[in-house]
C-alpha positions in Angstrom: -1.6 -9.8 -20.3 -2.2 -6.4 -19.8 -4.0 -4.3 -17.4 -5.9 -5.7 -14.7 -9.5 -3.8 -14.8 -11.8 -2.9 -12.3 -12.6 -0.5 -8.8 -10.3 -1.6 -6.2 -12.2 -0.5 -2.7 -9.3 -0.8 -0.5 -10.5 -3.4 2.7 -7.8 -3.6 5.3 -5.0 -6.5 4.8 -1.5 -7.0 5.5 1.3 -7.6 2.8 4.4 -8.9 2.9 7.4 -6.4 2.4 9.4 -8.7 0.4 9.0 -11.5 -1.8 9.0 -15.3 0.1 12.5 -15.5 0.3 14.3 -18.9 -0.3 15.0 -19.2 3.8 11.4 -18.7 5.0 10.1 -21.5 2.0 12.3 -23.7 3.6 11.7 -23.0 7.2 8.1 -24.2 6.5 8.4 -26.6 3.6 11.5 -28.2 4.3 13.1 -28.1 0.8 13.6 -25.4 -1.8 12.5 -25.7 -5.1 14.8 -23.0 -6.4 16.8 -23.3 -9.7 18.6 -19.6 -8.2 19.6 -20.8 -4.9 20.1 -18.1 -2.4 18.4 -17.6 1.5 18.1 -13.9 0.6 16.7 -14.7 -3.2 12.9 -15.2 -3.8 11.4 -18.6 -3.6 11.3 -19.3 -7.6 9.8 -22.5 -9.2 6.6 -22.5 -7.2 3.2 -23.0 -8.9 -0.1 -21.9 -7.6 -0.8 -25.6 -6.2 2.5 -25.9 -4.0 1.6 -22.7 -2.7 -0.9 -24.1 -0.9 0.7 -26.2 1.9 2.8 -22.9 2.3 0.2 -20.5 3.3 -2.1 -23.3 5.1 1.0 -23.6 7.2 1.6 -20.1 8.2 -2.2 -18.7 8.1 -1.2 -16.4 5.4 -3.1 -16.1 1.9 -2.6 -14.8 -1.5 -3.5 -11.0 -2.2 -5.9 -10.6 -4.9 -4.7 -8.4 -7.8 -6.3 -5.8 -7.1 -4.6 -5.7 -3.5 -1.7 -6.4 -5.2 -2.0 -3.3 -7.2 -3.0 -0.9 -4.5 -0.1 -1.7 -2.6 2.2 -1.6 -6.0 1.3 1.7 -6.5 1.1 3.1 -3.0 -0.7 5.8 -4.4 0.6 6.6 -7.5 -1.0 6.3 -10.9 2.0 6.1 -13.1 3.3 3.1 -14.5 6.2 2.6 -12.3 5.6 3.5 -8.2 7.5 6.3 -6.6 10.5 5.5 -5.0 13.3 7.7 -3.4 14.6 8.6 -7.0 10.9 9.8 -8.4 8.5 9.8 -5.1 5.4 10.7 -7.4 6.3 7.8 -10.0 7.3 7.9 -13.4 5.9 6.5 -17.1 9.7 6.2 -18.4 11.0 2.6 -18.3 14.2 3.9 -18.8 13.9 4.8 -14.9 12.5 1.1 -14.2 16.1 0.1 -13.2 15.8 1.9 -9.8 13.6 -0.3 -8.6 13.0 -3.2 -10.7 15.2 -6.2 -12.0 14.8 -6.6 -15.2 15.9 -8.5 -18.3 17.9 -5.3 -19.4 20.1 -4.9 -15.4 19.6 -8.8 -14.0 21.8 -10.9 -15.5 19.0 -13.2 -16.4 18.3 -14.6 -12.7 16.9 -13.2 -9.3 18.5 -10.9 -6.9 18.4 -11.0 -3.3 15.3 -9.3 -2.2 15.2 -5.9 -1.1 18.4 -4.7 -3.1 16.4 -1.8 -5.4 14.5 1.1 -4.0 11.0 0.6 -2.2 8.0 2.2 -3.5 6.4 4.9 -1.4 4.8 2.5 0.8 8.5 0.2 1.9 7.4 -2.6 -0.4 10.8 -4.2 -2.2 10.4 -5.8 -5.4 7.1 -5.1 -6.5 8.4 -5.4 -9.9 11.0 -7.0 -11.4 12.5 -10.1 -10.0 10.1 -12.5 -9.3 6.7 -13.0 -11.0 4.2 -13.0 -8.0 1.4 -15.3 -8.0 -1.8 -13.5 -6.9 -5.3 -15.5 -5.8 -7.6 -14.3 -9.5 -7.9 -16.4 -11.9 -7.9 -15.8 -15.2 -10.3 -17.2 -18.0 -8.3 -16.6 -21.1 -7.0 -17.7 -22.9 -6.6 -21.1 -20.8 -7.0 -20.2 -17.2 -4.5 -20.0 -14.8 -3.4 -17.8 -11.7 -2.5 -14.2 -12.6 0.6 -13.2 -11.8 1.8 -10.0 -11.4 5.1 -7.4 -11.0 7.0 -9.0 -14.1 10.0 -10.5 -13.8 13.8 -10.4 -14.4 13.5 -12.0 -17.6 11.4 -9.0 -18.5 11.3 -6.0 -20.1 11.4 -3.1 -18.4 7.5 -2.5 -19.9 6.3 -5.4 -18.4 7.4 -4.7 -15.0 5.1 -1.9 -14.7 2.3 -1.3 -11.7 -0.7 -2.2 -13.8 0.9 -5.0 -15.9 -0.2 -9.1 -15.5 0.3 -12.5 -16.8 -1.7 -15.8 -16.6 0.3 -18.8 -15.1 -1.1 -21.0 -18.5 0.7 -24.0 -17.6 -0.9 -25.2 -14.3 1.3 -26.9 -11.6 4.6 -26.8 -14.0 7.4 -24.9 -11.8 8.9 -22.1 -13.6 11.7 -20.5 -12.4 10.0 -17.1 -13.2 7.1 -17.2 -10.8 7.2 -16.7 -6.8 4.9 -14.7 -4.7 4.5 -12.4 -1.8 2.5 -13.7 1.0 -0.7 -11.5 2.6 -2.7 -11.7 5.6 -6.0 -10.6 7.4 -5.8 -8.2 10.1 
């Protein structure tokens, strides 16, 4: 885990306002793998491999880690993106509950998307709720897809704009993992 380094030169892309919901997944895939059931909750228990058919069927793609972080930050440079509560962002983890479902306030499960304040560009749940698989692969410790945003089980310090983790158990369905779809203009 850590901050995903590098310089990002923004190129145009579209990103889902919300994490992919179970209702959206079910329409495309015909089933719902999620542990925490609810049509407006993010789909969970997906892997980078199980996402591929959904993306192919919809013409969408995963965002890169740099694209994801750029969208999450929405012009801020703080640990936590801005919102109506703190427009310029904040570095105070005690304020994260305004924008994120974490181990402190989630009750140990995901929540319907869009219930917390969005960031300055209108993206919801960029921090917490469900960890979001991105297209980047990590080389350490054992490879696997990077995921961003933390999850409902993570501490507030692990749902910052720059935080990332690696899906080390490729092919393992994990209730903390979901995704947000992107596409090219």
